[in-house]
C-alpha positions in Angstrom: 121.5 81.2 -4.6 119.1 79.7 -2.1 121.9 79.7 0.4 122.5 83.5 -0.3 118.9 84.2 0.3 118.9 82.4 3.6 122.0 84.2 4.8 120.4 87.6 3.7 117.2 86.8 5.7 119.2 85.9 8.8 121.2 89.1 8.5 117.9 91.1 8.3 116.5 89.4 11.2 119.6 90.1 13.2 119.4 93.7 12.2 115.8 93.9 13.3 116.5 92.4 16.6 119.3 94.8 17.3 117.0 97.8 16.3 114.4 96.5 18.7 116.8 96.1 21.6 118.1 99.6 21.0 114.6 101.0 21.0 113.7 99.2 24.1 116.9 100.5 25.8 116.2 104.0 24.7 112.7 103.7 25.8 113.7 102.5 29.2 116.3 105.3 29.7 113.7 107.9 28.7 111.2 106.5 31.1 113.6 106.4 33.9 114.7 110.0 33.5 111.2 111.1 33.5 109.3 108.9 35.9 112.0 107.3 37.9 113.6 110.5 38.8 110.1 112.0 39.8 109.3 109.0 41.9 112.7 109.6 43.7 111.8 113.2 44.1 108.3 112.4 45.4 109.3 109.6 47.8 107.8 110.2 51.3 110.4 110.6 54.0 110.4 108.1 56.8 108.5 109.2 59.9 110.7 110.5 62.7 111.6 108.0 65.6 109.0 108.0 68.4 110.4 108.7 71.8 109.9 105.0 72.9 111.9 103.8 70.0 115.0 105.7 71.2 117.1 103.2 73.3 118.2 104.6 76.8 121.8 103.9 75.9 121.4 106.2 72.8 120.6 109.2 74.9 124.1 109.8 76.2 125.3 112.4 73.7 127.5 114.5 76.1 125.6 117.7 75.7 122.7 119.8 76.8 119.4 119.4 74.8 117.0 122.3 74.7 113.3 121.1 74.8 110.8 123.8 73.6 113.1 126.3 75.2 115.3 128.8 73.5 117.6 130.1 76.0 118.5 130.3 79.8 120.6 133.5 79.6 119.0 134.8 82.8 120.6 132.0 84.8 123.5 133.2 87.0 126.4 131.2 85.7 129.8 130.3 87.3 131.4 130.7 83.8 129.3 133.1 81.4 131.3 131.6 78.4 129.8 128.2 78.8 126.4 126.6 78.7 124.4 125.7 81.9 125.7 122.2 81.5 129.0 121.5 79.7 131.7 119.0 79.6 134.2 120.1 82.2 136.8 117.3 81.7 137.5 114.9 78.9 139.9 112.0 78.9 140.5 109.3 76.3 143.5 107.4 77.3 144.9 103.8 77.2 147.8 102.5 79.3 148.6 99.1 78.0 147.8 96.4 80.6 146.7 99.0 83.2 143.7 100.9 82.2 141.4 102.2 79.3 139.6 105.4 80.3 137.1 107.3 78.0 135.4 110.0 80.1 133.4 113.0 79.7 132.7 114.7 83.1 129.9 117.2 83.0 129.6 120.4 85.2 126.3 122.3 86.2 127.3 125.9 85.4 125.0 127.7 87.9 126.2 129.8 90.6 124.1 128.6 93.6 125.0 126.7 96.8 122.8 123.7 95.7 124.2 123.2 92.3 127.8 123.7 93.6 127.0 120.9 96.0 125.7 118.8 93.1 128.8 119.5 91.2 130.9 118.4 94.1 129.0 115.2 94.5 129.3 114.2 90.9 133.0 114.9 90.9 133.3 112.7 94.0 131.5 110.0 92.2 132.9 109.9 88.7 136.0 112.2 88.5 137.7 111.1 91.6 137.2 107.4 90.6 139.1 108.3 87.4 141.9 109.8 89.5 142.1 106.6 91.7 142.4 104.3 88.6 145.3 106.3 87.3 147.0 106.5 90.8 146.5 102.7 91.4 148.0 101.9 88.0 151.3 102.8 89.4 151.3 99.9 91.9 152.7 96.6 91.0 150.2 93.9 90.2 147.2 96.2 89.8 144.6 94.6 87.5 143.6 96.2 84.4 140.5 98.7 84.7 138.2 99.8 82.0 136.1 102.9 82.8 133.8 104.9 80.6 131.7 108.1 81.6 129.1 109.8 79.4 126.2 112.0 80.2 123.1 113.7 78.8 121.1 116.8 79.9 117.7 118.2 79.1 116.2 121.6 79.7 112.3 121.4 79.7 111.2 124.9 80.1 112.6 125.7 83.5 113.5 122.1 84.6 117.0 121.0 84.1 117.9 117.3 84.1 121.4 115.8 84.1 122.0 112.1 83.7 125.5 110.6 84.2 126.4 106.9 83.3 129.6 105.1 84.0 130.6 101.6 83.1 133.4 100.1 85.4 135.3 96.8 84.8 138.2 96.2 87.4 140.2 93.1 86.8 138.2 89.9 87.3 135.4 91.5 89.0 132.0 91.6 87.3 131.3 95.0 85.4 129.2 97.6 86.9 126.8 100.3 85.6 126.6 103.3 87.8 124.0 106.0 87.0 123.3 109.2 88.7 120.7 111.9 88.1 119.9 115.5 89.0 116.8 117.4 88.3 116.7 121.1 89.2 114.3 124.0 88.8 116.5 126.8 87.4 113.8 129.4 88.2 113.4 128.6 91.8 116.8 127.1 92.5 115.3 124.0 94.0 115.8 120.3 93.4 112.8 118.6 92.1 111.7 115.2 93.4 109.7 112.6 91.4 106.3 113.5 93.1 106.8 117.1 91.8 107.4 115.8 88.3 104.4 113.6 88.4 102.3 116.5 89.6 103.5 118.8 86.9 102.7 116.1 84.3 99.3 115.3 85.9 100.3 111.7 86.4 98.8 109.6 89.1 101.3 108.0 91.5 99.4 104.7 91.8 99.6 104.4 87.9 103.4 104.9 88.2 103.9 102.3 90.9 101.9 99.9 88.8 104.1 100.5 85.8 107.3 100.1 87.9 105.8 96.8 89.4 105.1 95.4 85.8 108.5 96.4 84.4 110.4 94.9 87.4 108.3 91.7 87.5 108.9 91.2 83.8 112.7 91.8 84.2 112.7 89.3 87.1 111.0 86.7 85.2 113.5 87.0 82.3 116.3 86.8 84.8 114.8 83.8 86.5 114.7 82.0 83.1 118.3 82.7 82.5 119.3 81.4 85.8 117.5 78.1 85.1 119.8 78.0 82.0 122.9 78.2 84.2 123.5 81.9 84.0 124.5 84.1 87.1 121.8 86.9 87.3 121.2 89.8 89.6 118.1 88.9 91.8 115.5 91.5 92.3 113.5 91.7 95.6 110.0 92.7 94.4 109.0 93.3 98.1 111.7 96.0 98.4 110.5 99.6 99.3 112.8 100.8 96.6 110.0 100.2 94.2 107.6 102.6 95.9 107.4 106.1 94.0 108.1 108.0 97.1 111.5 106.3 97.4 112.6 106.7 93.8 116.0 108.7 93.7 117.1 108.3 90.1 114.8 109.9 87.6 114.9 112.7 85.0 112.8 114.7 82.7 114.1 113.8 79.1 113.0 114.2 75.5 109.8 116.0 74.9 109.1 116.1 78.7 109.0 112.4 79.2 110.0 111.0 82.6 112.6 108.2 83.0 112.7 106.3 86.3 116.0 104.5 86.6 117.0 101.5 88.8 120.7 101.2 88.4 121.5 98.1 90.5 125.2 98.6 89.7 125.1 101.7 92.0 125.6 99.4 95.0 126.3 96.0 93.3 128.6 94.5 90.8 126.2 94.3 87.9 125.1 96.1 84.7 121.5 95.3 85.3 119.2 98.2 85.1 115.4 98.7 84.9 114.2 101.7 83.0 110.6 102.9 83.4 109.6 105.2 80.6 106.6 107.4 81.4 105.3 109.5 78.4 
């Protein structure tokens, strides 16, 4: 009799525990449906990326980006069906053991002698190299070449900027990064130099040269540290006149009207080293 009573008590306790667990589970479900869902709905979105958080490499989207500017329909185009910057030629091709090419070649679609000259120049730099790679692949013993070309373009009011970047690896030679920029006033049909941009943005030239110096000095210091560890590095000459603002020839007006100054040492050397000076 006593054993039966103990068994009954144990069974009752088990029932009570099960009921409590069910109530807790039901309560949690109701709480989540009401409050959890509301918290999810009221979650504050992450703030947008600031310009300086966008890596230079990430800018190359192979398209024209309009910045606070809705249209440029008044521009006299070479091809009225295309935008004022568009991809004129695309190639994505692998020839096993010979070459790998992934190229997007842009075109400045403005009917003017100066822009037509720019198009000829960029084709001579980027398109003709692609053609020579394909032609050389027919020769016996030609080393494998890897070649990529991408670009980005920005229209800030009446200022059009185009930036083209190529990576080139030929056989055992060191890889090169080649960058070319064009900045053009679509209203006056004139190329814009860096001093014009600084004047438009009301930025002091001496401040820019100070920023250039600081950036390049820091890059040199990091390169020197790597050299002491046995790495081969590109050697910057801090006394060179290329670091004077008046001699800067690679620059563009980018996202939200920010100025980028580019020292692409691979333009004339076998290196991927670049110094990018960002001026907001």
